[in-house]
mmCIF file of the N, C-alpha and C atoms, coordinates in Angstrom:
data_MODEL
# 
_entry.id   MODEL 
# 
loop_
_atom_site.group_PDB 
_atom_site.id 
_atom_site.type_symbol 
_atom_site.label_atom_id 
_atom_site.label_alt_id 
_atom_site.label_comp_id 
_atom_site.label_asym_id 
_atom_site.label_entity_id 
_atom_site.label_seq_id 
_atom_site.pdbx_PDB_ins_code 
_atom_site.Cartn_x 
_atom_site.Cartn_y 
_atom_site.Cartn_z 
_atom_site.occupancy 
_atom_site.B_iso_or_equiv 
_atom_site.pdbx_formal_charge 
_atom_site.auth_seq_id 
_atom_site.auth_comp_id 
_atom_site.auth_asym_id 
_atom_site.auth_atom_id 
_atom_site.pdbx_PDB_model_num 
ATOM 1   N N  . MET A 1 1  ? 54.429 128.262 126.357 1.00 0.00 ? 1  MET A N  1 
ATOM 2   C CA . MET A 1 1  ? 55.365 129.256 125.879 1.00 0.00 ? 1  MET A CA 1 
ATOM 3   C C  . MET A 1 1  ? 56.103 129.914 127.047 1.00 0.00 ? 1  MET A C  1 
ATOM 4   N N  . GLU A 1 2  ? 55.385 130.120 128.156 1.00 0.00 ? 2  GLU A N  1 
ATOM 5   C CA . GLU A 1 2  ? 56.010 130.742 129.322 1.00 0.00 ? 2  GLU A CA 1 
ATOM 6   C C  . GLU A 1 2  ? 57.173 129.906 129.845 1.00 0.00 ? 2  GLU A C  1 
ATOM 7   N N  . ALA A 1 3  ? 57.006 128.590 129.849 1.00 0.00 ? 3  ALA A N  1 
ATOM 8   C CA . ALA A 1 3  ? 58.082 127.705 130.320 1.00 0.00 ? 3  ALA A CA 1 
ATOM 9   C C  . ALA A 1 3  ? 59.312 127.825 129.426 1.00 0.00 ? 3  ALA A C  1 
ATOM 10  N N  . VAL A 1 4  ? 59.099 127.955 128.133 1.00 0.00 ? 4  VAL A N  1 
ATOM 11  C CA . VAL A 1 4  ? 60.218 128.106 127.195 1.00 0.00 ? 4  VAL A CA 1 
ATOM 12  C C  . VAL A 1 4  ? 60.937 129.426 127.449 1.00 0.00 ? 4  VAL A C  1 
ATOM 13  N N  . LEU A 1 5  ? 60.177 130.497 127.602 1.00 0.00 ? 5  LEU A N  1 
ATOM 14  C CA . LEU A 1 5  ? 60.793 131.802 127.846 1.00 0.00 ? 5  LEU A CA 1 
ATOM 15  C C  . LEU A 1 5  ? 61.561 131.814 129.160 1.00 0.00 ? 5  LEU A C  1 
ATOM 16  N N  . ARG A 1 6  ? 60.998 131.196 130.182 1.00 0.00 ? 6  ARG A N  1 
ATOM 17  C CA . ARG A 1 6  ? 61.692 131.112 131.460 1.00 0.00 ? 6  ARG A CA 1 
ATOM 18  C C  . ARG A 1 6  ? 62.973 130.293 131.309 1.00 0.00 ? 6  ARG A C  1 
ATOM 19  N N  . ALA A 1 7  ? 62.890 129.213 130.549 1.00 0.00 ? 7  ALA A N  1 
ATOM 20  C CA . ALA A 1 7  ? 64.053 128.332 130.368 1.00 0.00 ? 7  ALA A CA 1 
ATOM 21  C C  . ALA A 1 7  ? 65.192 129.037 129.643 1.00 0.00 ? 7  ALA A C  1 
ATOM 22  N N  . ILE A 1 8  ? 64.871 129.846 128.658 1.00 0.00 ? 8  ILE A N  1 
ATOM 23  C CA . ILE A 1 8  ? 65.932 130.493 127.875 1.00 0.00 ? 8  ILE A CA 1 
ATOM 24  C C  . ILE A 1 8  ? 66.344 131.848 128.446 1.00 0.00 ? 8  ILE A C  1 
ATOM 25  N N  . SER A 1 9  ? 65.774 132.231 129.587 1.00 0.00 ? 9  SER A N  1 
ATOM 26  C CA . SER A 1 9  ? 66.121 133.524 130.186 1.00 0.00 ? 9  SER A CA 1 
ATOM 27  C C  . SER A 1 9  ? 67.498 133.516 130.846 1.00 0.00 ? 9  SER A C  1 
ATOM 28  N N  . ASP A 1 10 ? 68.020 132.351 131.153 1.00 0.00 ? 10 ASP A N  1 
ATOM 29  C CA . ASP A 1 10 ? 69.311 132.244 131.830 1.00 0.00 ? 10 ASP A CA 1 
ATOM 30  C C  . ASP A 1 10 ? 70.451 132.217 130.807 1.00 0.00 ? 10 ASP A C  1 
ATOM 31  N N  . PRO A 1 11 ? 71.496 133.023 131.011 1.00 0.00 ? 11 PRO A N  1 
ATOM 32  C CA . PRO A 1 11 ? 72.612 133.062 130.050 1.00 0.00 ? 11 PRO A CA 1 
ATOM 33  C C  . PRO A 1 11 ? 73.298 131.709 129.841 1.00 0.00 ? 11 PRO A C  1 
ATOM 34  N N  . ARG A 1 12 ? 73.452 130.918 130.890 1.00 0.00 ? 12 ARG A N  1 
ATOM 35  C CA . ARG A 1 12 ? 74.096 129.604 130.719 1.00 0.00 ? 12 ARG A CA 1 
ATOM 36  C C  . ARG A 1 12 ? 73.229 128.684 129.869 1.00 0.00 ? 12 ARG A C  1 
ATOM 37  N N  . ARG A 1 13 ? 71.932 128.748 130.066 1.00 0.00 ? 13 ARG A N  1 
ATOM 38  C CA . ARG A 1 13 ? 71.050 127.898 129.256 1.00 0.00 ? 13 ARG A CA 1 
ATOM 39  C C  . ARG A 1 13 ? 71.066 128.340 127.798 1.00 0.00 ? 13 ARG A C  1 
ATOM 40  N N  . ARG A 1 14 ? 71.164 129.642 127.556 1.00 0.00 ? 14 ARG A N  1 
ATOM 41  C CA . ARG A 1 14 ? 71.279 130.102 126.163 1.00 0.00 ? 14 ARG A CA 1 
ATOM 42  C C  . ARG A 1 14 ? 72.586 129.618 125.547 1.00 0.00 ? 14 ARG A C  1 
ATOM 43  N N  . GLU A 1 15 ? 73.647 129.577 126.333 1.00 0.00 ? 15 GLU A N  1 
ATOM 44  C CA . GLU A 1 15 ? 74.923 129.060 125.826 1.00 0.00 ? 15 GLU A CA 1 
ATOM 45  C C  . GLU A 1 15 ? 74.812 127.566 125.527 1.00 0.00 ? 15 GLU A C  1 
ATOM 46  N N  . ILE A 1 16 ? 74.105 126.824 126.363 1.00 0.00 ? 16 ILE A N  1 
ATOM 47  C CA . ILE A 1 16 ? 73.878 125.396 126.097 1.00 0.00 ? 16 ILE A CA 1 
ATOM 48  C C  . ILE A 1 16 ? 73.142 125.236 124.776 1.00 0.00 ? 16 ILE A C  1 
ATOM 49  N N  . ILE A 1 17 ? 72.144 126.068 124.540 1.00 0.00 ? 17 ILE A N  1 
ATOM 50  C CA . ILE A 1 17 ? 71.395 126.018 123.278 1.00 0.00 ? 17 ILE A CA 1 
ATOM 51  C C  . ILE A 1 17 ? 72.334 126.274 122.105 1.00 0.00 ? 17 ILE A C  1 
ATOM 52  N N  . ARG A 1 18 ? 73.204 127.273 122.237 1.00 0.00 ? 18 ARG A N  1 
ATOM 53  C CA . ARG A 1 18 ? 74.160 127.556 121.150 1.00 0.00 ? 18 ARG A CA 1 
ATOM 54  C C  . ARG A 1 18 ? 75.070 126.354 120.892 1.00 0.00 ? 18 ARG A C  1 
ATOM 55  N N  . LEU A 1 19 ? 75.482 125.680 121.955 1.00 0.00 ? 19 LEU A N  1 
ATOM 56  C CA . LEU A 1 19 ? 76.374 124.523 121.793 1.00 0.00 ? 19 LEU A CA 1 
ATOM 57  C C  . LEU A 1 19 ? 75.694 123.379 121.044 1.00 0.00 ? 19 LEU A C  1 
ATOM 58  N N  . VAL A 1 20 ? 74.457 123.087 121.400 1.00 0.00 ? 20 VAL A N  1 
ATOM 59  C CA . VAL A 1 20 ? 73.796 121.927 120.780 1.00 0.00 ? 20 VAL A CA 1 
ATOM 60  C C  . VAL A 1 20 ? 73.080 122.290 119.482 1.00 0.00 ? 20 VAL A C  1 
ATOM 61  N N  . ARG A 1 21 ? 73.110 123.554 119.124 1.00 0.00 ? 21 ARG A N  1 
ATOM 62  C CA . ARG A 1 21 ? 72.487 123.966 117.868 1.00 0.00 ? 21 ARG A CA 1 
ATOM 63  C C  . ARG A 1 21 ? 73.175 123.313 116.676 1.00 0.00 ? 21 ARG A C  1 
ATOM 64  N N  . ARG A 1 22 ? 74.474 123.152 116.759 1.00 0.00 ? 22 ARG A N  1 
ATOM 65  C CA . ARG A 1 22 ? 75.241 122.614 115.633 1.00 0.00 ? 22 ARG A CA 1 
ATOM 66  C C  . ARG A 1 22 ? 75.267 121.089 115.582 1.00 0.00 ? 22 ARG A C  1 
ATOM 67  N N  . ARG A 1 23 ? 75.284 120.448 116.776 1.00 0.00 ? 23 ARG A N  1 
ATOM 68  C CA . ARG A 1 23 ? 75.309 118.980 116.796 1.00 0.00 ? 23 ARG A CA 1 
ATOM 69  C C  . ARG A 1 23 ? 74.891 118.480 118.166 1.00 0.00 ? 23 ARG A C  1 
ATOM 70  N N  . GLU A 1 24 ? 74.505 117.226 118.215 1.00 0.00 ? 24 GLU A N  1 
ATOM 71  C CA . GLU A 1 24 ? 74.129 116.610 119.478 1.00 0.00 ? 24 GLU A CA 1 
ATOM 72  C C  . GLU A 1 24 ? 75.355 116.483 120.376 1.00 0.00 ? 24 GLU A C  1 
ATOM 73  N N  . LEU A 1 25 ? 75.155 116.724 121.662 1.00 0.00 ? 25 LEU A N  1 
ATOM 74  C CA . LEU A 1 25 ? 76.229 116.596 122.642 1.00 0.00 ? 25 LEU A CA 1 
ATOM 75  C C  . LEU A 1 25 ? 75.712 115.845 123.858 1.00 0.00 ? 25 LEU A C  1 
ATOM 76  N N  . SER A 1 26 ? 76.589 115.097 124.494 1.00 0.00 ? 26 SER A N  1 
ATOM 77  C CA . SER A 1 26 ? 76.217 114.453 125.753 1.00 0.00 ? 26 SER A CA 1 
ATOM 78  C C  . SER A 1 26 ? 76.267 115.504 126.860 1.00 0.00 ? 26 SER A C  1 
ATOM 79  N N  . ALA A 1 27 ? 75.642 115.189 127.985 1.00 0.00 ? 27 ALA A N  1 
ATOM 80  C CA . ALA A 1 27 ? 75.665 116.109 129.123 1.00 0.00 ? 27 ALA A CA 1 
ATOM 81  C C  . ALA A 1 27 ? 77.101 116.370 129.571 1.00 0.00 ? 27 ALA A C  1 
ATOM 82  N N  . GLY A 1 28 ? 77.941 115.346 129.532 1.00 0.00 ? 28 GLY A N  1 
ATOM 83  C CA . GLY A 1 28 ? 79.343 115.511 129.907 1.00 0.00 ? 28 GLY A CA 1 
ATOM 84  C C  . GLY A 1 28 ? 80.083 116.448 128.970 1.00 0.00 ? 28 GLY A C  1 
ATOM 85  N N  . GLU A 1 29 ? 79.799 116.338 127.668 1.00 0.00 ? 29 GLU A N  1 
ATOM 86  C CA . GLU A 1 29 ? 80.431 117.233 126.691 1.00 0.00 ? 29 GLU A CA 1 
ATOM 87  C C  . GLU A 1 29 ? 79.979 118.675 126.907 1.00 0.00 ? 29 GLU A C  1 
ATOM 88  N N  . ILE A 1 30 ? 78.711 118.838 127.237 1.00 0.00 ? 30 ILE A N  1 
ATOM 89  C CA . ILE A 1 30 ? 78.197 120.180 127.513 1.00 0.00 ? 30 ILE A CA 1 
ATOM 90  C C  . ILE A 1 30 ? 78.861 120.732 128.770 1.00 0.00 ? 30 ILE A C  1 
ATOM 91  N N  . ALA A 1 31 ? 78.872 119.939 129.833 1.00 0.00 ? 31 ALA A N  1 
ATOM 92  C CA . ALA A 1 31 ? 79.428 120.386 131.119 1.00 0.00 ? 31 ALA A CA 1 
ATOM 93  C C  . ALA A 1 31 ? 80.906 120.745 131.006 1.00 0.00 ? 31 ALA A C  1 
ATOM 94  N N  . ALA A 1 32 ? 81.635 120.046 130.150 1.00 0.00 ? 32 ALA A N  1 
ATOM 95  C CA . ALA A 1 32 ? 83.072 120.303 129.996 1.00 0.00 ? 32 ALA A CA 1 
ATOM 96  C C  . ALA A 1 32 ? 83.357 121.704 129.459 1.00 0.00 ? 32 ALA A C  1 
ATOM 97  N N  . ARG A 1 33 ? 82.374 122.334 128.867 1.00 0.00 ? 33 ARG A N  1 
ATOM 98  C CA . ARG A 1 33 ? 82.566 123.665 128.283 1.00 0.00 ? 33 ARG A CA 1 
ATOM 99  C C  . ARG A 1 33 ? 82.322 124.802 129.276 1.00 0.00 ? 33 ARG A C  1 
ATOM 100 N N  . PHE A 1 34 ? 81.949 124.455 130.501 1.00 0.00 ? 34 PHE A N  1 
ATOM 101 C CA . PHE A 1 34 ? 81.618 125.466 131.503 1.00 0.00 ? 34 PHE A CA 1 
ATOM 102 C C  . PHE A 1 34 ? 82.529 125.346 132.714 1.00 0.00 ? 34 PHE A C  1 
ATOM 103 N N  . GLU A 1 35 ? 82.698 126.445 133.417 1.00 0.00 ? 35 GLU A N  1 
ATOM 104 C CA . GLU A 1 35 ? 83.522 126.457 134.621 1.00 0.00 ? 35 GLU A CA 1 
ATOM 105 C C  . GLU A 1 35 ? 82.662 126.380 135.881 1.00 0.00 ? 35 GLU A C  1 
ATOM 106 N N  . VAL A 1 36 ? 81.549 125.688 135.800 1.00 0.00 ? 36 VAL A N  1 
ATOM 107 C CA . VAL A 1 36 ? 80.697 125.433 136.964 1.00 0.00 ? 36 VAL A CA 1 
ATOM 108 C C  . VAL A 1 36 ? 80.578 123.926 137.113 1.00 0.00 ? 36 VAL A C  1 
ATOM 109 N N  . SER A 1 37 ? 80.008 123.490 138.213 1.00 0.00 ? 37 SER A N  1 
ATOM 110 C CA . SER A 1 37 ? 79.939 122.054 138.475 1.00 0.00 ? 37 SER A CA 1 
ATOM 111 C C  . SER A 1 37 ? 79.056 121.330 137.461 1.00 0.00 ? 37 SER A C  1 
ATOM 112 N N  . ARG A 1 38 ? 79.358 120.070 137.274 1.00 0.00 ? 38 ARG A N  1 
ATOM 113 C CA . ARG A 1 38 ? 78.560 119.238 136.370 1.00 0.00 ? 38 ARG A CA 1 
ATOM 114 C C  . ARG A 1 38 ? 77.107 119.140 136.843 1.00 0.00 ? 38 ARG A C  1 
ATOM 115 N N  . PRO A 1 39 ? 76.851 118.991 138.167 1.00 0.00 ? 39 PRO A N  1 
ATOM 116 C CA . PRO A 1 39 ? 75.454 118.977 138.617 1.00 0.00 ? 39 PRO A CA 1 
ATOM 117 C C  . PRO A 1 39 ? 74.705 120.278 138.290 1.00 0.00 ? 39 PRO A C  1 
ATOM 118 N N  . ALA A 1 40 ? 75.398 121.405 138.342 1.00 0.00 ? 40 ALA A N  1 
ATOM 119 C CA . ALA A 1 40 ? 74.750 122.676 137.999 1.00 0.00 ? 40 ALA A CA 1 
ATOM 120 C C  . ALA A 1 40 ? 74.341 122.684 136.528 1.00 0.00 ? 40 ALA A C  1 
ATOM 121 N N  . ILE A 1 41 ? 75.220 122.222 135.658 1.00 0.00 ? 41 ILE A N  1 
ATOM 122 C CA . ILE A 1 41 ? 74.896 122.158 134.228 1.00 0.00 ? 41 ILE A CA 1 
ATOM 123 C C  . ILE A 1 41 ? 73.788 121.143 133.983 1.00 0.00 ? 41 ILE A C  1 
ATOM 124 N N  . SER A 1 42 ? 73.832 120.038 134.699 1.00 0.00 ? 42 SER A N  1 
ATOM 125 C CA . SER A 1 42 ? 72.779 119.031 134.577 1.00 0.00 ? 42 SER A CA 1 
ATOM 126 C C  . SER A 1 42 ? 71.417 119.624 134.927 1.00 0.00 ? 42 SER A C  1 
ATOM 127 N N  . GLN A 1 43 ? 71.379 120.463 135.937 1.00 0.00 ? 43 GLN A N  1 
ATOM 128 C CA . GLN A 1 43 ? 70.126 121.114 136.322 1.00 0.00 ? 43 GLN A CA 1 
ATOM 129 C C  . GLN A 1 43 ? 69.641 122.040 135.202 1.00 0.00 ? 43 GLN A C  1 
ATOM 130 N N  . HIS A 1 44 ? 70.551 122.787 134.590 1.00 0.00 ? 44 HIS A N  1 
ATOM 131 C CA . HIS A 1 44 ? 70.178 123.657 133.470 1.00 0.00 ? 44 HIS A CA 1 
ATOM 132 C C  . HIS A 1 44 ? 69.637 122.821 132.302 1.00 0.00 ? 44 HIS A C  1 
ATOM 133 N N  . ILE A 1 45 ? 70.279 121.705 132.010 1.00 0.00 ? 45 ILE A N  1 
ATOM 134 C CA . ILE A 1 45 ? 69.831 120.826 130.924 1.00 0.00 ? 45 ILE A CA 1 
ATOM 135 C C  . ILE A 1 45 ? 68.437 120.294 131.230 1.00 0.00 ? 45 ILE A C  1 
ATOM 136 N N  . THR A 1 46 ? 68.198 119.913 132.476 1.00 0.00 ? 46 THR A N  1 
ATOM 137 C CA . THR A 1 46 ? 66.883 119.404 132.877 1.00 0.00 ? 46 THR A CA 1 
ATOM 138 C C  . THR A 1 46 ? 65.808 120.465 132.668 1.00 0.00 ? 46 THR A C  1 
ATOM 139 N N  . ILE A 1 47 ? 66.091 121.693 133.035 1.00 0.00 ? 47 ILE A N  1 
ATOM 140 C CA . ILE A 1 47 ? 65.125 122.780 132.842 1.00 0.00 ? 47 ILE A CA 1 
ATOM 141 C C  . ILE A 1 47 ? 64.813 122.955 131.358 1.00 0.00 ? 47 ILE A C  1 
ATOM 142 N N  . LEU A 1 48 ? 65.834 122.902 130.518 1.00 0.00 ? 48 LEU A N  1 
ATOM 143 C CA . LEU A 1 48 ? 65.620 123.027 129.072 1.00 0.00 ? 48 LEU A CA 1 
ATOM 144 C C  . LEU A 1 48 ? 64.814 121.852 128.527 1.00 0.00 ? 48 LEU A C  1 
ATOM 145 N N  . ARG A 1 49 ? 65.067 120.656 129.024 1.00 0.00 ? 49 ARG A N  1 
ATOM 146 C CA . ARG A 1 49 ? 64.305 119.478 128.581 1.00 0.00 ? 49 ARG A CA 1 
ATOM 147 C C  . ARG A 1 49 ? 62.847 119.589 129.001 1.00 0.00 ? 49 ARG A C  1 
ATOM 148 N N  . GLU A 1 50 ? 62.618 119.959 130.266 1.00 0.00 ? 50 GLU A N  1 
ATOM 149 C CA . GLU A 1 50 ? 61.249 120.052 130.778 1.00 0.00 ? 50 GLU A CA 1 
ATOM 150 C C  . GLU A 1 50 ? 60.434 121.111 130.046 1.00 0.00 ? 50 GLU A C  1 
ATOM 151 N N  . ALA A 1 51 ? 61.098 122.146 129.542 1.00 0.00 ? 51 ALA A N  1 
ATOM 152 C CA . ALA A 1 51 ? 60.418 123.185 128.769 1.00 0.00 ? 51 ALA A CA 1 
ATOM 153 C C  . ALA A 1 51 ? 60.209 122.764 127.318 1.00 0.00 ? 51 ALA A C  1 
ATOM 154 N N  . GLY A 1 52 ? 60.784 121.632 126.931 1.00 0.00 ? 52 GLY A N  1 
ATOM 155 C CA . GLY A 1 52 ? 60.639 121.153 125.564 1.00 0.00 ? 52 GLY A CA 1 
ATOM 156 C C  . GLY A 1 52 ? 61.630 121.760 124.596 1.00 0.00 ? 52 GLY A C  1 
ATOM 157 N N  . VAL A 1 53 ? 62.629 122.456 125.115 1.00 0.00 ? 53 VAL A N  1 
ATOM 158 C CA . VAL A 1 53 ? 63.635 123.084 124.252 1.00 0.00 ? 53 VAL A CA 1 
ATOM 159 C C  . VAL A 1 53 ? 64.656 122.051 123.797 1.00 0.00 ? 53 VAL A C  1 
ATOM 160 N N  . LEU A 1 54 ? 65.101 121.202 124.707 1.00 0.00 ? 54 LEU A N  1 
ATOM 161 C CA . LEU A 1 54 ? 66.047 120.132 124.377 1.00 0.00 ? 54 LEU A CA 1 
ATOM 162 C C  . LEU A 1 54 ? 65.340 118.789 124.409 1.00 0.00 ? 54 LEU A C  1 
ATOM 163 N N  . MET A 1 55 ? 65.777 117.920 123.566 1.00 0.00 ? 55 MET A N  1 
ATOM 164 C CA . MET A 1 55 ? 65.320 116.528 123.575 1.00 0.00 ? 55 MET A CA 1 
ATOM 165 C C  . MET A 1 55 ? 66.540 115.661 123.815 1.00 0.00 ? 55 MET A C  1 
ATOM 166 N N  . ARG A 1 56 ? 66.296 114.465 124.284 1.00 0.00 ? 56 ARG A N  1 
ATOM 167 C CA . ARG A 1 56 ? 67.388 113.545 124.580 1.00 0.00 ? 56 ARG A CA 1 
ATOM 168 C C  . ARG A 1 56 ? 67.162 112.264 123.797 1.00 0.00 ? 56 ARG A C  1 
ATOM 169 N N  . SER A 1 57 ? 68.210 111.755 123.181 1.00 0.00 ? 57 SER A N  1 
ATOM 170 C CA . SER A 1 57 ? 68.114 110.482 122.468 1.00 0.00 ? 57 SER A CA 1 
ATOM 171 C C  . SER A 1 57 ? 69.354 109.648 122.771 1.00 0.00 ? 57 SER A C  1 
ATOM 172 N N  . PHE A 1 58 ? 69.189 108.346 122.693 1.00 0.00 ? 58 PHE A N  1 
ATOM 173 C CA . PHE A 1 58 ? 70.265 107.409 123.006 1.00 0.00 ? 58 PHE A CA 1 
ATOM 174 C C  . PHE A 1 58 ? 71.024 107.095 121.727 1.00 0.00 ? 58 PHE A C  1 
ATOM 175 N N  . VAL A 1 59 ? 72.326 107.429 121.714 1.00 0.00 ? 59 VAL A N  1 
ATOM 176 C CA . VAL A 1 59 ? 73.156 107.227 120.530 1.00 0.00 ? 59 VAL A CA 1 
ATOM 177 C C  . VAL A 1 59 ? 74.471 106.593 120.960 1.00 0.00 ? 59 VAL A C  1 
ATOM 178 N N  . ASP A 1 60 ? 74.751 105.422 120.437 1.00 0.00 ? 60 ASP A N  1 
ATOM 179 C CA . ASP A 1 60 ? 76.033 104.754 120.702 1.00 0.00 ? 60 ASP A CA 1 
ATOM 180 C C  . ASP A 1 60 ? 76.420 104.747 122.185 1.00 0.00 ? 60 ASP A C  1 
ATOM 181 N N  . GLU A 1 61 ? 75.541 104.270 123.012 1.00 0.00 ? 61 GLU A N  1 
ATOM 182 C CA . GLU A 1 61 ? 75.776 104.114 124.453 1.00 0.00 ? 61 GLU A CA 1 
ATOM 183 C C  . GLU A 1 61 ? 75.745 105.413 125.246 1.00 0.00 ? 61 GLU A C  1 
ATOM 184 N N  . PHE A 1 62 ? 75.384 106.537 124.637 1.00 0.00 ? 62 PHE A N  1 
ATOM 185 C CA . PHE A 1 62 ? 75.335 107.813 125.349 1.00 0.00 ? 62 PHE A CA 1 
ATOM 186 C C  . PHE A 1 62 ? 73.980 108.472 125.135 1.00 0.00 ? 62 PHE A C  1 
ATOM 187 N N  . TRP A 1 63 ? 73.518 109.186 126.146 1.00 0.00 ? 63 TRP A N  1 
ATOM 188 C CA . TRP A 1 63 ? 72.349 110.037 125.984 1.00 0.00 ? 63 TRP A CA 1 
ATOM 189 C C  . TRP A 1 63 ? 72.832 111.360 125.410 1.00 0.00 ? 63 TRP A C  1 
ATOM 190 N N  . MET A 1 64 ? 72.285 111.743 124.279 1.00 0.00 ? 64 MET A N  1 
ATOM 191 C CA . MET A 1 64 ? 72.702 112.964 123.602 1.00 0.00 ? 64 MET A CA 1 
ATOM 192 C C  . MET A 1 64 ? 71.565 113.980 123.659 1.00 0.00 ? 64 MET A C  1 
ATOM 193 N N  . ASP A 1 65 ? 71.923 115.241 123.841 1.00 0.00 ? 65 ASP A N  1 
ATOM 194 C CA . ASP A 1 65 ? 70.938 116.314 123.874 1.00 0.00 ? 65 ASP A CA 1 
ATOM 195 C C  . ASP A 1 65 ? 70.964 117.067 122.558 1.00 0.00 ? 65 ASP A C  1 
ATOM 196 N N  . HIS A 1 66 ? 69.781 117.435 122.104 1.00 0.00 ? 66 HIS A N  1 
ATOM 197 C CA . HIS A 1 66 ? 69.676 118.187 120.861 1.00 0.00 ? 66 HIS A CA 1 
ATOM 198 C C  . HIS A 1 66 ? 68.465 119.100 120.924 1.00 0.00 ? 66 HIS A C  1 
ATOM 199 N N  . LEU A 1 67 ? 68.435 120.098 120.065 1.00 0.00 ? 67 LEU A N  1 
ATOM 200 C CA . LEU A 1 67 ? 67.317 121.033 120.029 1.00 0.00 ? 67 LEU A CA 1 
ATOM 201 C C  . LEU A 1 67 ? 66.109 120.371 119.418 1.00 0.00 ? 67 LEU A C  1 
ATOM 202 N N  . ASP A 1 68 ? 64.947 120.807 119.850 1.00 0.00 ? 68 ASP A N  1 
ATOM 203 C CA . ASP A 1 68 ? 63.719 120.258 119.301 1.00 0.00 ? 68 ASP A CA 1 
ATOM 204 C C  . ASP A 1 68 ? 62.805 121.399 118.879 1.00 0.00 ? 68 ASP A C  1 
ATOM 205 N N  . ARG A 1 69 ? 61.877 121.768 119.728 1.00 0.00 ? 69 ARG A N  1 
ATOM 206 C CA . ARG A 1 69 ? 60.888 122.768 119.352 1.00 0.00 ? 69 ARG A CA 1 
ATOM 207 C C  . ARG A 1 69 ? 61.499 124.116 119.014 1.00 0.00 ? 69 ARG A C  1 
ATOM 208 N N  . LEU A 1 70 ? 62.508 124.526 119.754 1.00 0.00 ? 70 LEU A N  1 
ATOM 209 C CA . LEU A 1 70 ? 63.111 125.828 119.500 1.00 0.00 ? 70 LEU A CA 1 
ATOM 210 C C  . LEU A 1 70 ? 63.731 125.876 118.111 1.00 0.00 ? 70 LEU A C  1 
ATOM 211 N N  . LYS A 1 71 ? 64.384 124.803 117.717 1.00 0.00 ? 71 LYS A N  1 
ATOM 212 C CA . LYS A 1 71 ? 64.997 124.739 116.388 1.00 0.00 ? 71 LYS A CA 1 
ATOM 213 C C  . LYS A 1 71 ? 63.917 124.796 115.315 1.00 0.00 ? 71 LYS A C  1 
ATOM 214 N N  . GLU A 1 72 ? 62.848 124.039 115.509 1.00 0.00 ? 72 GLU A N  1 
ATOM 215 C CA . GLU A 1 72 ? 61.754 124.055 114.541 1.00 0.00 ? 72 GLU A CA 1 
ATOM 216 C C  . GLU A 1 72 ? 61.146 125.445 114.431 1.00 0.00 ? 72 GLU A C  1 
ATOM 217 N N  . ALA A 1 73 ? 60.955 126.117 115.575 1.00 0.00 ? 73 ALA A N  1 
ATOM 218 C CA . ALA A 1 73 ? 60.377 127.459 115.571 1.00 0.00 ? 73 ALA A CA 1 
ATOM 219 C C  . ALA A 1 73 ? 61.291 128.445 114.851 1.00 0.00 ? 73 ALA A C  1 
ATOM 220 N N  . ALA A 1 74 ? 62.594 128.354 115.095 1.00 0.00 ? 74 ALA A N  1 
ATOM 221 C CA . ALA A 1 74 ? 63.550 129.249 114.440 1.00 0.00 ? 74 ALA A CA 1 
ATOM 222 C C  . ALA A 1 74 ? 63.568 129.012 112.933 1.00 0.00 ? 74 ALA A C  1 
ATOM 223 N N  . GLU A 1 75 ? 63.520 127.750 112.522 1.00 0.00 ? 75 GLU A N  1 
ATOM 224 C CA . GLU A 1 75 ? 63.505 127.438 111.094 1.00 0.00 ? 75 GLU A CA 1 
ATOM 225 C C  . GLU A 1 75 ? 62.228 127.956 110.441 1.00 0.00 ? 75 GLU A C  1 
ATOM 226 N N  . GLN A 1 76 ? 61.090 127.831 111.136 1.00 0.00 ? 76 GLN A N  1 
ATOM 227 C CA . GLN A 1 76 ? 59.831 128.322 110.592 1.00 0.00 ? 76 GLN A CA 1 
ATOM 228 C C  . GLN A 1 76 ? 59.853 129.842 110.483 1.00 0.00 ? 76 GLN A C  1 
ATOM 229 N N  . GLU A 1 77 ? 60.399 130.508 111.488 1.00 0.00 ? 77 GLU A N  1 
ATOM 230 C CA . GLU A 1 77 ? 60.496 131.965 111.461 1.00 0.00 ? 77 GLU A CA 1 
ATOM 231 C C  . GLU A 1 77 ? 61.365 132.422 110.296 1.00 0.00 ? 77 GLU A C  1 
ATOM 232 N N  . GLU A 1 78 ? 62.458 131.717 110.056 1.00 0.00 ? 78 GLU A N  1 
ATOM 233 C CA . GLU A 1 78 ? 63.342 132.051 108.942 1.00 0.00 ? 78 GLU A CA 1 
ATOM 234 C C  . GLU A 1 78 ? 62.618 131.868 107.611 1.00 0.00 ? 78 GLU A C  1 
ATOM 235 N N  . THR A 1 79 ? 61.867 130.795 107.476 1.00 0.00 ? 79 THR A N  1 
ATOM 236 C CA . THR A 1 79 ? 61.092 130.540 106.263 1.00 0.00 ? 79 THR A CA 1 
ATOM 237 C C  . THR A 1 79 ? 60.048 131.629 106.054 1.00 0.00 ? 79 THR A C  1 
ATOM 238 N N  . ASP A 1 80 ? 59.336 131.978 107.126 1.00 0.00 ? 80 ASP A N  1 
ATOM 239 C CA . ASP A 1 80 ? 58.310 133.018 107.034 1.00 0.00 ? 80 ASP A CA 1 
ATOM 240 C C  . ASP A 1 80 ? 58.913 134.362 106.638 1.00 0.00 ? 80 ASP A C  1 
ATOM 241 N N  . ALA A 1 81 ? 60.094 134.669 107.153 1.00 0.00 ? 81 ALA A N  1 
ATOM 242 C CA . ALA A 1 81 ? 60.746 135.944 106.854 1.00 0.00 ? 81 ALA A CA 1 
ATOM 243 C C  . ALA A 1 81 ? 61.128 136.040 105.379 1.00 0.00 ? 81 ALA A C  1 
ATOM 244 N N  . ARG A 1 82 ? 61.446 134.900 104.784 1.00 0.00 ? 82 ARG A N  1 
ATOM 245 C CA . ARG A 1 82 ? 61.830 134.893 103.363 1.00 0.00 ? 82 ARG A CA 1 
ATOM 246 C C  . ARG A 1 82 ? 60.628 135.050 102.446 1.00 0.00 ? 82 ARG A C  1 
ATOM 247 N N  . ASN A 1 83 ? 59.457 134.700 102.921 1.00 0.00 ? 83 ASN A N  1 
ATOM 248 C CA . ASN A 1 83 ? 58.243 134.753 102.074 1.00 0.00 ? 83 ASN A CA 1 
ATOM 249 C C  . ASN A 1 83 ? 57.497 136.043 102.200 1.00 0.00 ? 83 ASN A C  1 
# 
């Protein structure tokens, strides 16, 4: 849990999470939305992956990033709140 909290503590990483919340995006698509270098965004993506927040899958010749555990946790929290 500590790794997840550390990973989402950075504002750019939270913005990456918001971007991939709606649909899978490639690292290039994510990087294009920021005014920092592509390697810097790649490092943020790696931190999110290592914490288990983002997962990567191969789709149509591209590696796509998408939410994993964080999305499941948010959905479970929403379900619990309704009950």
